[in-house]
N, CA and C atoms of all chains as a GROMACS GRO file, in nm:
protein
  648
    1MET      N    1  10.360   8.043   9.761
    1MET     CA    2  10.242   8.128   9.740
    1MET      C    3  10.229   8.162   9.591
    2ASN      N    4  10.111   8.149   9.542
    2ASN     CA    5  10.086   8.183   9.402
    2ASN      C    6   9.994   8.304   9.395
    3GLY      N    7  10.000   8.373   9.284
    3GLY     CA    8   9.913   8.489   9.265
    3GLY      C    9   9.990   8.617   9.276
    4THR      N   10   9.923   8.724   9.239
    4THR     CA   11   9.985   8.855   9.239
    4THR      C   12   9.988   8.912   9.380
    5VAL      N   13  10.098   8.977   9.414
    5VAL     CA   14  10.108   9.043   9.544
    5VAL      C   15  10.010   9.160   9.549
    6GLY      N   16   9.938   9.171   9.659
    6GLY     CA   17   9.846   9.283   9.678
    6GLY      C   18   9.912   9.392   9.760
    7LEU      N   19   9.866   9.515   9.742
    7LEU     CA   20   9.921   9.629   9.816
    7LEU      C   21   9.814   9.692   9.904
    8VAL      N   22   9.858   9.737  10.023
    8VAL     CA   23   9.769   9.811  10.112
    8VAL      C   24   9.831   9.949  10.136
    9LEU      N   25   9.758  10.053  10.105
    9LEU     CA   26   9.805  10.190  10.126
    9LEU      C   27   9.744  10.242  10.254
   10VAL      N   28   9.831  10.274  10.351
   10VAL     CA   29   9.784  10.325  10.480
   10VAL      C   30   9.820  10.472  10.490
   11SER      N   31   9.720  10.556  10.497
   11SER     CA   32   9.746  10.699  10.502
   11SER      C   33   9.660  10.768  10.607
   12HIS      N   34   9.707  10.881  10.656
   12HIS     CA   35   9.626  10.964  10.745
   12HIS      C   36   9.503  11.018  10.674
   13SER      N   37   9.512  11.027  10.542
   13SER     CA   38   9.405  11.090  10.466
   13SER      C   39   9.343  10.989  10.370
   14ALA      N   40   9.212  10.973  10.377
   14ALA     CA   41   9.142  10.883  10.285
   14ALA      C   42   9.159  10.931  10.141
   15ASP      N   43   9.159  11.063  10.123
   15ASP     CA   44   9.175  11.117   9.987
   15ASP      C   45   9.313  11.087   9.931
   16LEU      N   46   9.415  11.101  10.017
   16LEU     CA   47   9.552  11.074   9.972
   16LEU      C   48   9.566  10.927   9.929
   17ALA      N   49   9.515  10.837  10.012
   17ALA     CA   50   9.524  10.694   9.980
   17ALA      C   51   9.446  10.662   9.852
   18ALA      N   52   9.327  10.721   9.840
   18ALA     CA   53   9.244  10.693   9.722
   18ALA      C   54   9.308  10.750   9.596
   19GLY      N   55   9.368  10.867   9.608
   19GLY     CA   56   9.434  10.929   9.494
   19GLY      C   57   9.554  10.849   9.449
   20LEU      N   58   9.629  10.799   9.546
   20LEU     CA   59   9.746  10.717   9.511
   20LEU      C   60   9.701  10.587   9.445
   21ARG      N   61   9.594  10.531   9.495
   21ARG     CA   62   9.543  10.408   9.433
   21ARG      C   63   9.504  10.432   9.287
   22GLU      N   64   9.443  10.548   9.262
   22GLU     CA   65   9.406  10.582   9.125
   22GLU      C   66   9.529  10.590   9.035
   23LEU      N   67   9.635  10.652   9.088
   23LEU     CA   68   9.760  10.662   9.012
   23LEU      C   69   9.818  10.522   8.984
   24LEU      N   70   9.816  10.437   9.086
   24LEU     CA   71   9.872  10.302   9.069
   24LEU      C   72   9.796  10.225   8.962
   25ARG      N   73   9.665  10.245   8.959
   25ARG     CA   74   9.584  10.174   8.861
   25ARG      C   75   9.624  10.217   8.720
   26GLN      N   76   9.654  10.344   8.706
   26GLN     CA   77   9.694  10.393   8.574
   26GLN      C   78   9.832  10.340   8.534
   27VAL      N   79   9.924  10.338   8.630
   27VAL     CA   80  10.061  10.296   8.597
   27VAL      C   81  10.073  10.145   8.585
   28ALA      N   82  10.007  10.074   8.675
   28ALA     CA   83  10.028   9.929   8.683
   28ALA      C   84   9.912   9.847   8.629
   29GLY      N   85   9.801   9.910   8.599
   29GLY     CA   86   9.685   9.837   8.547
   29GLY      C   87   9.600   9.777   8.658
   30ASP      N   88   9.504   9.697   8.617
   30ASP     CA   89   9.406   9.642   8.711
   30ASP      C   90   9.446   9.506   8.769
   31ALA      N   91   9.561   9.455   8.725
   31ALA     CA   92   9.599   9.319   8.766
   31ALA      C   93   9.640   9.311   8.913
   32VAL      N   94   9.675   9.426   8.971
   32VAL     CA   95   9.724   9.427   9.109
   32VAL      C   96   9.613   9.476   9.203
   33ALA      N   97   9.589   9.397   9.308
   33ALA     CA   98   9.490   9.439   9.407
   33ALA      C   99   9.550   9.548   9.496
   34VAL      N  100   9.490   9.664   9.496
   34VAL     CA  101   9.536   9.773   9.582
   34VAL      C  102   9.418   9.814   9.670
   35THR      N  103   9.435   9.801   9.801
   35THR     CA  104   9.329   9.844   9.892
   35THR      C  105   9.382   9.958   9.978
   36VAL      N  106   9.290  10.032  10.038
   36VAL     CA  107   9.330  10.150  10.114
   36VAL      C  108   9.276  10.147  10.256
   37ALA      N  109   9.355  10.202  10.347
   37ALA     CA  110   9.311  10.227  10.484
   37ALA      C  111   9.345  10.374  10.508
   38GLY      N  112   9.251  10.460  10.479
   38GLY     CA  113   9.278  10.604  10.489
   38GLY      C  114   9.192  10.670  10.595
   39GLY      N  115   9.257  10.749  10.680
   39GLY     CA  116   9.186  10.826  10.781
   39GLY      C  117   9.148  10.742  10.903
   40ASP      N  118   9.075  10.804  10.994
   40ASP     CA  119   9.035  10.734  11.115
   40ASP      C  120   8.896  10.671  11.097
   41ASP      N  121   8.844  10.612  11.203
   41ASP     CA  122   8.716  10.541  11.194
   41ASP      C  123   8.600  10.634  11.161
   42ASP      N  124   8.615  10.762  11.189
   42ASP     CA  125   8.506  10.856  11.165
   42ASP      C  126   8.522  10.931  11.034
   43GLY      N  127   8.620  10.892  10.955
   43GLY     CA  128   8.638  10.958  10.825
   43GLY      C  129   8.726  11.082  10.830
   44GLY      N  130   8.779  11.113  10.947
   44GLY     CA  131   8.868  11.228  10.959
   44GLY      C  132   9.013  11.187  10.934
   45LEU      N  133   9.102  11.285  10.951
   45LEU     CA  134   9.244  11.254  10.935
   45LEU      C  135   9.291  11.170  11.053
   46GLY      N  136   9.365  11.066  11.025
   46GLY     CA  137   9.416  10.982  11.134
   46GLY      C  138   9.438  10.840  11.085
   47THR      N  139   9.442  10.749  11.178
   47THR     CA  140   9.472  10.610  11.144
   47THR      C  141   9.374  10.519  11.216
   48SER      N  142   9.336  10.412  11.151
   48SER     CA  143   9.242  10.319  11.211
   48SER      C  144   9.295  10.178  11.204
   49TYR      N  145   9.309  10.118  11.320
   49TYR     CA  146   9.353   9.978  11.332
   49TYR      C  147   9.259   9.888  11.251
   50ASP      N  148   9.130   9.909  11.268
   50ASP     CA  149   9.031   9.822  11.203
   50ASP      C  150   9.034   9.838  11.051
   51LEU      N  151   9.050   9.961  11.003
   51LEU     CA  152   9.054   9.982  10.858
   51LEU      C  153   9.177   9.915  10.796
   52ILE      N  154   9.290   9.921  10.869
   52ILE     CA  155   9.411   9.857  10.817
   52ILE      C  156   9.390   9.705  10.812
   53ARG      N  157   9.336   9.651  10.919
   53ARG     CA  158   9.311   9.506  10.924
   53ARG      C  159   9.220   9.463  10.808
   54ASP      N  160   9.113   9.538  10.785
   54ASP     CA  161   9.018   9.503  10.678
   54ASP      C  162   9.085   9.516  10.541
   55ALA      N  163   9.167   9.620  10.525
   55ALA     CA  164   9.232   9.642  10.395
   55ALA      C  165   9.330   9.529  10.364
   56ILE      N  166   9.399   9.480  10.468
   56ILE     CA  167   9.492   9.368  10.447
   56ILE      C  168   9.415   9.243  10.405
   57ALA      N  169   9.303   9.218  10.473
   57ALA     CA  170   9.222   9.100  10.439
   57ALA      C  171   9.171   9.110  10.296
   58GLU      N  172   9.135   9.230  10.255
   58GLU     CA  173   9.078   9.251  10.121
   58GLU      C  174   9.184   9.238  10.012
   59ALA      N  175   9.307   9.274  10.044
   59ALA     CA  176   9.414   9.274   9.943
   59ALA      C  177   9.473   9.135   9.921
   60GLY      N  178   9.453   9.046  10.014
   60GLY     CA  179   9.514   8.913  10.006
   60GLY      C  180   9.458   8.832   9.890
   61SER      N  181   9.546   8.793   9.798
   61SER     CA  182   9.500   8.718   9.682
   61SER      C  183   9.590   8.598   9.659
   62GLY      N  184   9.661   8.555   9.763
   62GLY     CA  185   9.743   8.435   9.752
   62GLY      C  186   9.891   8.461   9.735
   63GLY      N  187   9.926   8.575   9.676
   63GLY     CA  188  10.066   8.605   9.650
   63GLY      C  189  10.132   8.682   9.762
   64GLY      N  190  10.057   8.714   9.865
   64GLY     CA  191  10.110   8.793   9.975
   64GLY      C  192  10.063   8.936   9.966
   65VAL      N  193  10.087   9.010  10.074
   65VAL     CA  194  10.040   9.148  10.083
   65VAL      C  195  10.153   9.237  10.133
   66LEU      N  196  10.174   9.349  10.066
   66LEU     CA  197  10.272   9.447  10.109
   66LEU      C  198  10.198   9.569  10.162
   67VAL      N  199  10.233   9.610  10.284
   67VAL     CA  200  10.166   9.722  10.348
   67VAL      C  201  10.257   9.844  10.342
   68LEU      N  202  10.206   9.953  10.283
   68LEU     CA  203  10.284  10.077  10.271
   68LEU      C  204  10.218  10.187  10.351
   69PRO      N  205  10.282  10.229  10.460
   69PRO     CA  206  10.226  10.338  10.541
   69PRO      C  207  10.282  10.473  10.496
   70ASP      N  208  10.206  10.583  10.519
   70ASP     CA  209  10.263  10.713  10.480
   70ASP      C  210  10.363  10.762  10.585
   71LEU      N  211  10.320  10.789  10.707
   71LEU     CA  212  10.416  10.833  10.809
   71LEU      C  213  10.350  10.830  10.947
   72GLY      N  214  10.434  10.846  11.049
   72GLY     CA  215  10.385  10.861  11.186
   72GLY      C  216  10.296  10.746  11.234
   73SER      N  217  10.176  10.781  11.275
   73SER     CA  218  10.090  10.679  11.336
   73SER      C  219  10.044  10.574  11.236
   74SER      N  220  10.048  10.605  11.108
   74SER     CA  221  10.017  10.500  11.008
   74SER      C  222  10.117  10.387  11.022
   75VAL      N  223  10.244  10.425  11.039
   75VAL     CA  224  10.350  10.326  11.053
   75VAL      C  225  10.331  10.249  11.184
   76LEU      N  226  10.309  10.325  11.292
   76LEU     CA  227  10.300  10.263  11.425
   76LEU      C  228  10.180  10.170  11.436
   77THR      N  229  10.068  10.213  11.381
   77THR     CA  230   9.946  10.131  11.390
   77THR      C  231   9.960  10.003  11.307
   78ALA      N  232  10.014  10.019  11.185
   78ALA     CA  233  10.032   9.901  11.099
   78ALA      C  234  10.131   9.804  11.164
   79LYS      N  235  10.236   9.861  11.224
   79LYS     CA  236  10.339   9.779  11.289
   79LYS      C  237  10.278   9.701  11.407
   80ALA      N  238  10.199   9.771  11.488
   80ALA     CA  239  10.136   9.707  11.604
   80ALA      C  240  10.044   9.594  11.558
   81LEU      N  241   9.969   9.620  11.453
   81LEU     CA  242   9.875   9.520  11.403
   81LEU      C  243   9.949   9.394  11.357
   82LEU      N  244  10.058   9.416  11.284
   82LEU     CA  245  10.130   9.300  11.231
   82LEU      C  246  10.209   9.226  11.340
   83GLU      N  247  10.243   9.298  11.446
   83GLU     CA  248  10.309   9.230  11.558
   83GLU      C  249  10.210   9.144  11.636
   84GLN      N  250  10.086   9.194  11.642
   84GLN     CA  251   9.983   9.118  11.715
   84GLN      C  252   9.928   9.002  11.632
   85HIS      N  253   9.934   9.019  11.500
   85HIS     CA  254   9.883   8.914  11.410
   85HIS      C  255   9.989   8.880  11.307
   86PRO      N  256  10.100   8.818  11.348
   86PRO     CA  257  10.208   8.792  11.254
   86PRO      C  258  10.163   8.696  11.144
   87ASP      N  259  10.203   8.727  11.023
   87ASP     CA  260  10.167   8.646  10.908
   87ASP      C  261  10.281   8.660  10.807
   88PRO      N  262  10.347   8.548  10.773
   88PRO     CA  263  10.461   8.557  10.680
   88PRO      C  264  10.421   8.612  10.544
   89GLY      N  265  10.293   8.607  10.512
   89GLY     CA  266  10.247   8.656  10.382
   89GLY      C  267  10.212   8.803  10.381
   90VAL      N  268  10.227   8.869  10.498
   90VAL     CA  269  10.194   9.011  10.505
   90VAL      C  270  10.316   9.086  10.556
   91ARG      N  271  10.362   9.186  10.483
   91ARG     CA  272  10.484   9.255  10.520
   91ARG      C  273  10.467   9.406  10.518
   92LEU      N  274  10.517   9.468  10.624
   92LEU     CA  275  10.521   9.615  10.631
   92LEU      C  276  10.653   9.660  10.570
   93VAL      N  277  10.648   9.759  10.481
   93VAL     CA  278  10.771   9.799  10.413
   93VAL      C  279  10.804   9.945  10.445
   94ASP      N  280  10.933   9.971  10.457
   94ASP     CA  281  10.984  10.105  10.486
   94ASP      C  282  11.024  10.169  10.353
   95ALA      N  283  10.936  10.253  10.298
   95ALA     CA  284  10.961  10.307  10.164
   95ALA      C  285  10.889  10.441  10.149
   96PRO      N  286  10.937  10.525  10.057
   96PRO     CA  287  10.864  10.648  10.028
   96PRO      C  288  10.722  10.612   9.981
   97PHE      N  289  10.623  10.684  10.028
   97PHE     CA  290  10.484  10.643  10.006
   97PHE      C  291  10.446  10.638   9.857
   98VAL      N  292  10.467  10.747   9.787
   98VAL     CA  293  10.424  10.752   9.646
   98VAL      C  294  10.518  10.669   9.558
   99GLU      N  295  10.646  10.700   9.566
   99GLU     CA  296  10.742  10.631   9.478
   99GLU      C  297  10.749  10.482   9.508
  100GLY      N  298  10.747  10.449   9.637
  100GLY     CA  299  10.752  10.308   9.676
  100GLY      C  300  10.630  10.233   9.626
  101ALA      N  301  10.514  10.297   9.637
  101ALA     CA  302  10.390  10.231   9.592
  101ALA      C  303  10.391  10.212   9.441
  102VAL      N  304  10.438  10.312   9.368
  102VAL     CA  305  10.442  10.302   9.221
  102VAL      C  306  10.538  10.189   9.181
  103ALA      N  307  10.657  10.189   9.239
  103ALA     CA  308  10.756  10.086   9.205
  103ALA      C  309  10.704   9.948   9.240
  104ALA      N  310  10.642   9.937   9.358
  104ALA     CA  311  10.591   9.806   9.402
  104ALA      C  312  10.477   9.759   9.313
  105ALA      N  313  10.387   9.849   9.278
  105ALA     CA  314  10.270   9.810   9.199
  105ALA      C  315  10.311   9.761   9.060
  106VAL      N  316  10.407   9.830   9.000
  106VAL     CA  317  10.450   9.791   8.866
  106VAL      C  318  10.518   9.655   8.869
  107ILE      N  319  10.604   9.633   8.970
  107ILE     CA  320  10.672   9.504   8.980
  107ILE      C  321  10.571   9.394   9.015
  108ALA      N  322  10.474   9.425   9.100
  108ALA     CA  323  10.370   9.326   9.132
  108ALA      C  324  10.294   9.286   9.006
  109ALA      N  325  10.273   9.383   8.917
  109ALA     CA  326  10.200   9.355   8.792
  109ALA      C  327  10.275   9.257   8.702
  110THR      N  328  10.406   9.243   8.722
  110THR     CA  329  10.482   9.148   8.642
  110THR      C  330  10.471   9.007   8.700
  111GLY      N  331  10.403   8.994   8.813
  111GLY     CA  332  10.388   8.862   8.875
  111GLY      C  333  10.500   8.828   8.972
  112ALA      N  334  10.578   8.928   9.011
  112ALA     CA  335  10.691   8.906   9.102
  112ALA      C  336  10.641   8.863   9.241
  113ASP      N  337  10.732   8.797   9.317
  113ASP     CA  338  10.693   8.752   9.451
  113ASP      C  339  10.707   8.865   9.554
  114LEU      N  340  10.664   8.833   9.677
  114LEU     CA  341  10.659   8.936   9.782
  114LEU      C  342  10.796   8.997   9.811
  115ASP      N  343  10.902   8.915   9.815
  115ASP     CA  344  11.036   8.967   9.841
  115ASP      C  345  11.076   9.070   9.734
  116THR      N  346  11.050   9.036   9.608
  116THR     CA  347  11.089   9.123   9.497
  116THR      C  348  11.009   9.252   9.500
  117VAL      N  349  10.882   9.242   9.532
  117VAL     CA  350  10.796   9.362   9.536
  117VAL      C  351  10.840   9.453   9.652
  118ALA      N  352  10.872   9.392   9.765
  118ALA     CA  353  10.919   9.471   9.880
  118ALA      C  354  11.052   9.539   9.848
  119ASP      N  355  11.142   9.467   9.781
  119ASP     CA  356  11.271   9.526   9.742
  119ASP      C  357  11.250   9.645   9.649
  120ALA      N  358  11.158   9.631   9.555
  120ALA     CA  359  11.131   9.741   9.460
  120ALA      C  360  11.084   9.866   9.535
  121ALA      N  361  10.999   9.845   9.636
  121ALA     CA  362  10.950   9.958   9.714
  121ALA      C  363  11.065  10.025   9.790
  122GLU      N  364  11.154   9.945   9.850
  122GLU     CA  365  11.265  10.001   9.928
  122GLU      C  366  11.368  10.071   9.838
  123GLU      N  367  11.384  10.019   9.716
  123GLU     CA  368  11.479  10.082   9.624
  123GLU      C  369  11.435  10.223   9.586
  124ALA      N  370  11.310  10.252   9.608
  124ALA     CA  371  11.260  10.386   9.575
  124ALA      C  372  11.331  10.495   9.656
  125TRP      N  373  11.392  10.459   9.769
  125TRP     CA  374  11.471  10.557   9.845
  125TRP      C  375  11.583  10.615   9.760
  126HIS      N  376  11.632  10.535   9.665
  126HIS     CA  377  11.749  10.576   9.587
  126HIS      C  378  11.714  10.638   9.452
  127ALA      N  379  11.586  10.648   9.422
  127ALA     CA  380  11.546  10.701   9.291
  127ALA      C  381  11.540  10.853   9.294
  128ARG      N  382  11.625  10.916   9.218
  128ARG     CA  383  11.625  11.061   9.210
  128ARG      C  384  11.519  11.107   9.110
  129LYS      N  385  11.462  11.222   9.136
  129LYS     CA  386  11.359  11.274   9.044
  129LYS      C  387  11.420  11.352   8.929
  130LEU      N  388  11.535  11.409   8.955
  130LEU     CA  389  11.598  11.492   8.851
  130LEU      C  390  11.736  11.438   8.816
  131MET      N  391  12.837   8.287   7.534
  131MET     CA  392  12.854   8.433   7.533
  131MET      C  393  12.720   8.500   7.506
  132PRO      N  394  12.679   8.593   7.592
  132PRO     CA  395  12.547   8.652   7.576
  132PRO      C  396  12.537   8.738   7.450
  133GLU      N  397  12.421   8.734   7.394
  133GLU     CA  398  12.395   8.814   7.276
  133GLU      C  399  12.366   8.957   7.316
  134SER      N  400  12.390   9.048   7.224
  134SER     CA  401  12.363   9.188   7.254
  134SER      C  402  12.286   9.247   7.138
  135SER      N  403  12.193   9.334   7.170
  135SER     CA  404  12.110   9.392   7.064
  135SER      C  405  12.078   9.537   7.099
  136GLU      N  406  12.080   9.621   6.999
  136GLU     CA  407  12.056   9.764   7.024
  136GLU      C  408  11.964   9.820   6.917
  137THR      N  409  11.871   9.903   6.958
  137THR     CA  410  11.782   9.967   6.861
  137THR      C  411  11.741  10.104   6.916
  138THR      N  412  11.696  10.190   6.828
  138THR     CA  413  11.654  10.322   6.874
  138THR      C  414  11.506  10.344   6.842
  139VAL      N  415  11.446  10.431   6.922
  139VAL     CA  416  11.303  10.464   6.904
  139VAL      C  417  11.288  10.614   6.921
  140VAL      N  418  11.213  10.677   6.832
  140VAL     CA  419  11.171  10.815   6.853
  140VAL      C  420  11.039  10.808   6.930
  141LEU      N  421  11.040  10.864   7.049
  141LEU     CA  422  10.922  10.852   7.135
  141LEU      C  423  10.803  10.929   7.077
  142PRO      N  424  10.689  10.862   7.060
  142PRO     CA  425  10.570  10.932   7.012
  142PRO      C  426  10.505  11.016   7.124
  143ALA      N  427  10.541  10.984   7.248
  143ALA     CA  428  10.482  11.055   7.364
  143ALA      C  429  10.585  11.058   7.475
  144HIS      N  430  10.562  11.144   7.575
  144HIS     CA  431  10.652  11.150   7.689
  144HIS      C  432  10.660  11.012   7.756
  145LEU      N  433  10.779  10.980   7.806
  145LEU     CA  434  10.794  10.854   7.881
  145LEU      C  435  10.748  10.880   8.024
  146HIS      N  436  10.616  10.894   8.039
  146HIS     CA  437  10.561  10.925   8.171
  146HIS      C  438  10.516  10.796   8.239
  147ALA      N  439  10.441  10.809   8.347
  147ALA     CA  440  10.418  10.696   8.436
  147ALA      C  441  10.358  10.573   8.367
  148ARG      N  442  10.254  10.594   8.288
  148ARG     CA  443  10.184  10.477   8.231
  148ARG      C  444  10.273  10.400   8.132
  149PRO      N  445  10.331  10.466   8.033
  149PRO     CA  446  10.420  10.390   7.944
  149PRO      C  447  10.540  10.330   8.016
  150ALA      N  448  10.592  10.398   8.116
  150ALA     CA  449  10.703  10.341   8.192
  150ALA      C  450  10.661  10.211   8.258
  151GLY      N  451  10.540  10.208   8.311
  151GLY     CA  452  10.486  10.085   8.371
  151GLY      C  453  10.475   9.974   8.268
  152GLN      N  454  10.432  10.010   8.145
  152GLN     CA  455  10.418   9.909   8.039
  152GLN      C  456  10.554   9.855   7.997
  153VAL      N  457  10.654   9.942   7.997
  153VAL     CA  458  10.790   9.897   7.962
  153VAL      C  459  10.839   9.794   8.064
  154VAL      N  460  10.816   9.822   8.192
  154VAL     CA  461  10.861   9.728   8.296
  154VAL      C  462  10.793   9.593   8.282
  155VAL      N  463  10.662   9.596   8.258
  155VAL     CA  464  10.588   9.470   8.245
  155VAL      C  465  10.639   9.390   8.124
  156THR      N  466  10.668   9.460   8.015
  156THR     CA  467  10.724   9.394   7.896
  156THR      C  468  10.864   9.340   7.926
  157ALA      N  469  10.948   9.422   7.989
  157ALA     CA  470  11.086   9.383   8.017
  157ALA      C  471  11.093   9.260   8.106
  158ALA      N  472  10.996   9.247   8.196
  158ALA     CA  473  10.997   9.135   8.291
  158ALA      C  474  10.977   9.001   8.222
  159LYS      N  475  10.931   9.002   8.097
  159LYS     CA  476  10.908   8.876   8.025
  159LYS      C  477  11.038   8.819   7.968
  160PHE      N  478  11.146   8.896   7.979
  160PHE     CA  479  11.274   8.853   7.919
  160PHE      C  480  11.380   8.836   8.027
  161THR      N  481  11.476   8.748   7.999
  161THR     CA  482  11.583   8.730   8.096
  161THR      C  483  11.698   8.827   8.071
  162SER      N  484  11.704   8.884   7.952
  162SER     CA  485  11.813   8.976   7.919
  162SER      C  486  11.811   9.099   8.009
  163THR      N  487  11.929   9.157   8.026
  163THR     CA  488  11.938   9.288   8.089
  163THR      C  489  11.902   9.392   7.983
  164ILE      N  490  11.810   9.480   8.016
  164ILE     CA  491  11.764   9.578   7.917
  164ILE      C  492  11.783   9.718   7.975
  165GLU      N  493  11.852   9.800   7.898
  165GLU     CA  494  11.874   9.938   7.942
  165GLU      C  495  11.814  10.034   7.840
  166ILE      N  496  11.764  10.144   7.889
  166ILE     CA  497  11.717  10.249   7.799
  166ILE      C  498  11.806  10.371   7.822
  167VAL      N  499  11.863  10.419   7.715
  167VAL     CA  500  11.959  10.529   7.723
  167VAL      C  501  11.896  10.653   7.662
  168TYR      N  502  11.900  10.762   7.738
  168TYR     CA  503  11.849  10.889   7.688
  168TYR      C  504  11.952  10.996   7.724
  169GLY      N  505  12.018  11.050   7.624
  169GLY     CA  506  12.123  11.147   7.651
  169GLY      C  507  12.232  11.083   7.734
  170ALA      N  508  12.266  11.148   7.845
  170ALA     CA  509  12.373  11.096   7.930
  170ALA      C  510  12.319  10.998   8.036
  171LYS      N  511  12.186  10.978   8.036
  171LYS     CA  512  12.126  10.894   8.140
  171LYS      C  513  12.094  10.754   8.089
  172THR      N  514  12.111  10.657   8.176
  172THR     CA  515  12.079  10.519   8.143
  172THR      C  516  11.990  10.462   8.254
  173ALA      N  517  11.883  10.394   8.215
  173ALA     CA  518  11.792  10.335   8.314
  173ALA      C  519  11.771  10.188   8.283
  174ASN      N  520  11.764  10.107   8.389
  174ASN     CA  521  11.726   9.967   8.374
  174ASN      C  522  11.576   9.964   8.338
  175ALA      N  523  11.542   9.891   8.232
  175ALA     CA  524  11.403   9.888   8.186
  175ALA      C  525  11.311   9.815   8.282
  176LYS      N  526  11.368   9.751   8.385
  176LYS     CA  527  11.284   9.680   8.481
  176LYS      C  528  11.258   9.765   8.606
  177GLY      N  529  11.298   9.893   8.603
  177GLY     CA  530  11.274   9.981   8.717
  177GLY      C  531  11.196  10.104   8.677
  178VAL      N  532  11.073  10.112   8.723
  178VAL     CA  533  10.985  10.219   8.675
  178VAL      C  534  11.034  10.358   8.717
  179LEU      N  535  11.089  10.369   8.839
  179LEU     CA  536  11.131  10.502   8.885
  179LEU      C  537  11.252  10.551   8.808
  180ALA      N  538  11.342  10.458   8.774
  180ALA     CA  539  11.459  10.495   8.693
  180ALA      C  540  11.415  10.541   8.555
  181LEU      N  541  11.317  10.473   8.498
  181LEU     CA  542  11.266  10.512   8.366
  181LEU      C  543  11.206  10.652   8.372
  182LEU      N  544  11.131  10.678   8.477
  182LEU     CA  545  11.067  10.810   8.490
  182LEU      C  546  11.173  10.919   8.505
  183SER      N  547  11.281  10.886   8.575
  183SER     CA  548  11.383  10.988   8.600
  183SER      C  549  11.466  11.020   8.476
  184LEU      N  550  11.449  10.942   8.370
  184LEU     CA  551  11.516  10.977   8.244
  184LEU      C  552  11.466  11.112   8.193
  185GLY      N  553  11.339  11.139   8.219
  185GLY     CA  554  11.280  11.264   8.171
  185GLY      C  555  11.273  11.271   8.020
  186ALA      N  556  11.256  11.157   7.954
  186ALA     CA  557  11.252  11.153   7.808
  186ALA      C  558  11.117  11.202   7.758
  187THR      N  559  11.121  11.291   7.662
  187THR     CA  560  10.997  11.354   7.616
  187THR      C  561  10.964  11.317   7.471
  188ALA      N  562  10.843  11.349   7.432
  188ALA     CA  563  10.794  11.317   7.298
  188ALA      C  564  10.887  11.377   7.192
  189GLY      N  565  10.912  11.300   7.088
  189GLY     CA  566  10.997  11.348   6.978
  189GLY      C  567  11.144  11.320   6.998
  190GLU      N  568  11.181  11.280   7.120
  190GLU     CA  569  11.322  11.251   7.148
  190GLU      C  570  11.354  11.106   7.113
  191THR      N  571  11.481  11.081   7.088
  191THR     CA  572  11.525  10.945   7.054
  191THR      C  573  11.587  10.878   7.176
  192VAL      N  574  11.543  10.758   7.203
  192VAL     CA  575  11.607  10.678   7.309
  192VAL      C  576  11.667  10.553   7.246
  193THR      N  577  11.770  10.502   7.311
  193THR     CA  578  11.835  10.380   7.264
  193THR      C  579  11.802  10.266   7.360
  194ILE      N  580  11.765  10.154   7.305
  194ILE     CA  581  11.736  10.035   7.386
  194ILE      C  582  11.852   9.937   7.367
  195ARG      N  583  11.911   9.897   7.478
  195ARG     CA  584  12.023   9.804   7.475
  195ARG      C  585  11.987   9.680   7.554
  196ALA      N  586  11.987   9.566   7.487
  196ALA     CA  587  11.956   9.441   7.556
  196ALA      C  588  12.077   9.349   7.547
  197THR      N  589  12.105   9.282   7.659
  197THR     CA  590  12.216   9.186   7.664
  197THR      C  591  12.168   9.060   7.733
  198GLY      N  592  12.182   8.947   7.665
  198GLY     CA  593  12.140   8.821   7.723
  198GLY      C  594  12.091   8.726   7.617
  199PRO      N  595  12.044   8.608   7.659
  199PRO     CA  596  12.007   8.504   7.563
  199PRO      C  597  11.892   8.544   7.470
  200ASP      N  598  11.801   8.630   7.519
  200ASP     CA  599  11.688   8.668   7.434
  200ASP      C  600  11.694   8.817   7.395
  201ALA      N  601  11.817   8.867   7.380
  201ALA     CA  602  11.838   9.011   7.357
  201ALA      C  603  11.763   9.068   7.237
  202PRO      N  604  11.770   9.006   7.118
  202PRO     CA  605  11.702   9.067   7.004
  202PRO      C  606  11.550   9.080   7.025
  203ALA      N  607  11.491   8.973   7.075
  203ALA     CA  608  11.346   8.976   7.099
  203ALA      C  609  11.311   9.078   7.207
  204ALA      N  610  11.394   9.088   7.308
  204ALA     CA  611  11.369   9.183   7.417
  204ALA      C  612  11.376   9.326   7.368
  205ALA      N  613  11.479   9.357   7.292
  205ALA     CA  614  11.494   9.493   7.240
  205ALA      C  615  11.377   9.529   7.149
  206GLU      N  616  11.336   9.434   7.067
  206GLU     CA  617  11.226   9.460   6.975
  206GLU      C  618  11.095   9.480   7.051
  207ALA      N  619  11.073   9.398   7.154
  207ALA     CA  620  10.948   9.410   7.231
  207ALA      C  621  10.941   9.544   7.304
  208ILE      N  622  11.052   9.589   7.358
  208ILE     CA  623  11.053   9.718   7.428
  208ILE      C  624  11.033   9.831   7.326
  209ALA      N  625  11.095   9.817   7.211
  209ALA     CA  626  11.078   9.920   7.107
  209ALA      C  627  10.932   9.931   7.066
  210THR      N  628  10.869   9.815   7.049
  210THR     CA  629  10.727   9.815   7.011
  210THR      C  630  10.642   9.881   7.120
  211THR      N  631  10.671   9.847   7.244
  211THR     CA  632  10.597   9.907   7.356
  211THR      C  633  10.612  10.059   7.354
  212LEU      N  634  10.734  10.106   7.335
  212LEU     CA  635  10.758  10.251   7.336
  212LEU      C  636  10.693  10.320   7.217
  213ARG      N  637  10.694  10.253   7.101
  213ARG     CA  638  10.637  10.315   6.981
  213ARG      C  639  10.486  10.325   6.988
  214THR      N  640  10.424  10.235   7.064
  214THR     CA  641  10.278  10.230   7.063
  214THR      C  642  10.214  10.295   7.186
  215THR      N  643  10.299  10.356   7.273
  215THR     CA  644  10.239  10.421   7.389
  215THR      C  645  10.179  10.554   7.349
  216GLU      N  646  10.083  10.594   7.431
  216GLU     CA  647  10.015  10.721   7.400
  216GLU      C  648  10.054  10.826   7.500
   0.00000   0.00000   0.00000
């Protein structure tokens, strides 16, 4: 697979996902495709199967897609979707939402492959703030 | 035997999220291992969260340590990135 790995931010809140995307753009630049699936189908707090599916399709740029859920049903819905539509180029990652996304976006901006970007997100569990 | 290179930079601005991201992107262009040392803390220049956790602020001096075949160029490139961040 060639191209930059894309990221999908799955959150209960559209504002949270959009805000995180804004942060990623500042830290990692515009080279990384970051799409969001925030809230439910009606714009409220929750999770939407269809929004996640669309966000994954939108983020795909040849290098693979890493899906980062915030918690709870975001995780379960993304997991269900990927189990029903398995794709080796799309991976759900278990990582802290903000730190994992920042670490992944910066590494993706270096042109790293999907394995490396996923590892960077997971390593965020070990990053202390102080 | 790998080459080693060390240089210091007085940070013109806090090593916050955006410059840390630029350091990682620059570091990824080199094969050398690159570390940034601030006080008692050391961070791999290829890890943005580690760089942020240094808590290095404007006016402080950090040391860049590169080890590997392209160490001098790597250390210089990181120094330039850090000197020119806002």
